[in-house]
KOLVEX-929198 format. One record per residue (C-alpha): x, z, y; residue in one letter. Coordinates in Angstrom, 2 decimals, decimal comma, always signed. Each point is the difference from the previous one (the first is absolute). Layout:
<pts>
PT | px | pz | py | residuo
PT | X | Z | Y | a
...
</pts>
This chain:
<pts>
PT | px | pz | py | residuo
PT | -48,76 | -26,14 | -24,39 | m
PT | +3,56 | -0,31 | -1,21 | s
PT | +2,21 | +2,92 | -0,88 | k
PT | +2,69 | +1,08 | +2,44 | k
PT | +3,54 | -0,53 | -1,32 | v
PT | +2,17 | +3,12 | +0,15 | m
PT | +3,22 | -1,44 | -1,47 | a
PT | +1,51 | -2,81 | -2,02 | t
PT | +2,47 | +1,12 | -2,65 | i
PT | +2,46 | -2,37 | -1,68 | s
PT | +1,68 | +1,10 | -3,23 | l
PT | +1,84 | -1,57 | -2,90 | v
PT | -1,08 | +1,57 | -3,29 | i
PT | +0,99 | -0,96 | -3,55 | n
PT | -2,93 | -1,56 | -1,84 | a
PT | -2,06 | +2,41 | -2,09 | g
PT | +2,05 | +3,04 | +0,97 | s
PT | -1,48 | +1,43 | +3,21 | a
PT | +0,31 | +3,80 | +0,06 | k
PT | -0,85 | +2,70 | +2,54 | a
PT | +3,73 | +0,54 | +0,55 | s
PT | +1,92 | -1,74 | +2,82 | p
PT | -0,40 | -2,58 | +1,42 | p
PT | -3,73 | -0,25 | -0,81 | v
PT | -1,05 | +3,64 | +0,37 | g
PT | +1,45 | +0,76 | +3,44 | p
PT | -1,02 | -3,39 | +1,42 | a
PT | -3,64 | +0,38 | -1,02 | l
PT | -0,25 | +3,78 | +0,33 | g
PT | +1,11 | -0,04 | +3,62 | s
PT | -3,10 | -2,06 | +0,78 | h
PT | -2,32 | +2,16 | -2,12 | g
PT | -0,63 | -2,64 | -2,66 | l
PT | -0,78 | +0,75 | -3,64 | n
PT | +3,38 | -0,50 | -1,66 | i
PT | -1,12 | +0,24 | -3,62 | m
PT | -2,87 | -2,46 | +0,49 | a
PT | +2,42 | -2,53 | +1,48 | f
PT | +2,54 | +0,53 | -2,80 | c
PT | -2,64 | -0,50 | -2,71 | k
PT | -1,38 | -3,10 | +1,72 | d
PT | +3,47 | -1,49 | +0,60 | f
PT | +1,12 | +0,64 | -3,58 | n
PT | -3,20 | -1,56 | -1,36 | a
PT | +0,25 | -3,12 | +2,18 | r
PT | +3,69 | -0,54 | -0,80 | t
PT | -0,20 | +0,85 | -3,72 | a
PT | +0,52 | -3,65 | -0,99 | d
PT | +3,30 | -0,22 | +1,94 | i
PT | +3,32 | +1,11 | -1,51 | k
PT | +0,60 | +3,65 | +1,04 | q
PT | +3,38 | -0,39 | +1,69 | s
PT | -1,18 | -2,74 | +2,37 | v
PT | -0,08 | +1,14 | +3,67 | p
PT | -3,35 | -0,76 | +1,62 | i
PT | -0,42 | -0,04 | +3,81 | p
PT | -3,20 | +1,88 | +0,90 | v
PT | -1,85 | +0,15 | +3,34 | r
PT | -2,45 | +2,89 | +0,37 | i
PT | -2,44 | +0,12 | +2,91 | t
PT | -1,13 | +3,57 | +0,68 | a
PT | -3,22 | +0,58 | +1,93 | f
PT | -1,00 | +3,00 | +2,14 | t
PT | -2,67 | +1,03 | -2,55 | d
PT | +2,82 | +0,59 | -2,58 | k
PT | -0,91 | -3,13 | -1,97 | s
PT | +2,49 | -2,80 | -0,60 | y
PT | +0,38 | -3,58 | -1,13 | e
PT | +3,10 | -1,42 | -1,60 | w
PT | +1,44 | -3,25 | -1,17 | d
PT | +3,20 | -0,98 | -1,75 | y
PT | +2,21 | -3,05 | +0,18 | s
PT | +2,39 | -1,82 | -2,30 | t
PT | +3,41 | +1,57 | -0,70 | p
PT | +2,71 | -0,58 | +2,63 | p
PT | +1,81 | -3,33 | -0,22 | t
PT | +3,36 | +1,76 | -0,39 | s
PT | -1,30 | +1,84 | -3,08 | y
PT | -1,24 | -3,24 | -1,59 | l
PT | +3,31 | -1,76 | +0,72 | l
PT | +2,09 | +2,83 | -1,44 | l
PT | -2,20 | +0,07 | -3,11 | q
PT | +0,50 | -3,76 | -0,40 | a
PT | +3,80 | +0,36 | -0,04 | i
PT | -0,01 | +3,25 | -1,99 | g
PT | +1,76 | +2,10 | +2,63 | q
PT | -0,86 | +3,41 | +1,45 | a
PT | +1,22 | -0,82 | +3,51 | s
PT | +1,23 | -2,89 | +2,09 | g
PT | +3,50 | -0,63 | +1,30 | s
PT | +1,34 | +2,24 | +2,75 | s
PT | +1,90 | -3,05 | +1,32 | k
PT | -2,46 | -2,86 | -0,57 | p
PT | +2,10 | -2,75 | +1,61 | n
PT | +3,12 | +0,97 | -1,97 | h
PT | -1,08 | +1,55 | -3,31 | v
PT | -2,84 | -1,57 | -1,98 | k
PT | -2,28 | +2,32 | -1,94 | s
PT | -1,46 | -2,72 | -2,21 | g
PT | -1,47 | -3,47 | -0,33 | h
PT | -3,61 | -1,13 | -0,02 | i
PT | -1,69 | -3,31 | -0,76 | s
PT | -2,40 | -1,87 | +2,24 | l
PT | -2,72 | +0,60 | -2,60 | k
PT | +0,43 | +3,77 | +0,43 | h
PT | -0,18 | -0,40 | +3,79 | i
PT | -3,25 | -1,95 | -0,37 | y
PT | -1,53 | +2,57 | -2,38 | e
PT | +0,89 | +2,86 | +2,36 | i
PT | -1,47 | -2,00 | +2,89 | a
PT | -3,23 | -0,41 | -2,00 | k
PT | -0,22 | +3,78 | -0,43 | v
PT | +0,80 | +0,58 | +3,66 | k
PT | -2,58 | -2,64 | +0,98 | g
PT | -2,76 | +2,17 | -1,52 | q
PT | +0,22 | +2,32 | +3,00 | r
PT | -2,82 | -0,58 | +2,47 | k
PT | +2,43 | -0,32 | +2,92 | e
PT | +1,52 | -3,10 | -1,67 | f
PT | -3,30 | -1,87 | -0,54 | n
PT | +0,64 | -2,59 | +2,71 | s
PT | +3,75 | -0,43 | -0,60 | i
PT | +1,14 | -3,03 | -2,04 | p
PT | +1,74 | +0,68 | -3,33 | a
PT | +3,17 | -1,70 | +1,27 | k
PT | +0,32 | +2,51 | +2,84 | n
PT | -0,58 | +2,93 | -2,36 | i
PT | +2,75 | -1,39 | -2,27 | c
PT | +2,35 | -0,23 | +2,99 | l
PT | -0,80 | +3,63 | +0,84 | s
PT | +0,83 | +1,03 | -3,58 | v
PT | +3,25 | -1,99 | +0,20 | l
PT | +0,92 | +1,86 | +3,19 | g
PT | -0,64 | +3,33 | -1,71 | s
PT | +2,12 | -1,12 | -2,95 | a
PT | +2,86 | -0,95 | +2,32 | k
PT | -0,12 | +3,41 | +1,72 | s
PT | +0,27 | +1,67 | -3,42 | l
PT | +3,02 | -2,14 | -0,95 | g
PT | -1,95 | -2,04 | -2,55 | i
PT | +1,14 | -3,60 | -0,27 | q
PT | -2,30 | -2,91 | -0,86 | l
PT | +1,06 | -1,85 | -3,15 | l
PT | +0,95 | -3,63 | +0,55 | d
PT | -2,81 | -2,26 | -1,22 | a
PT | +2,38 | -2,77 | -1,12 | s
</pts>
């Protein structure tokens, strides 16, 4: 018999630095989950990732107060901004450029993004086009290959 799902919680937590303080504590505590056990488990599983990297986490809480969780790769916008060395994108992406990026960087970011299970059946070309679209919305211009 399968467990009954009480809630699905989506959070973005910096790798290796989950604490009982907001946003983790209130999100888990409101469903009666063991906050400290989750924090220890999350910090252990993300110990090999640089601490300032934001990690999207999906927690499935069950009615018996148990939970399962999984994490994904960092957001594409974070990876793009790291590639150009900026803290944020352009507020006017079609007018003011926030940086330049090479096609090789786009491909490498697409490879990281392609590790997500929801992208298993999507061709690498389409993932690259998605990354290019994200870059454009941040005001990042593709370097000319010539």
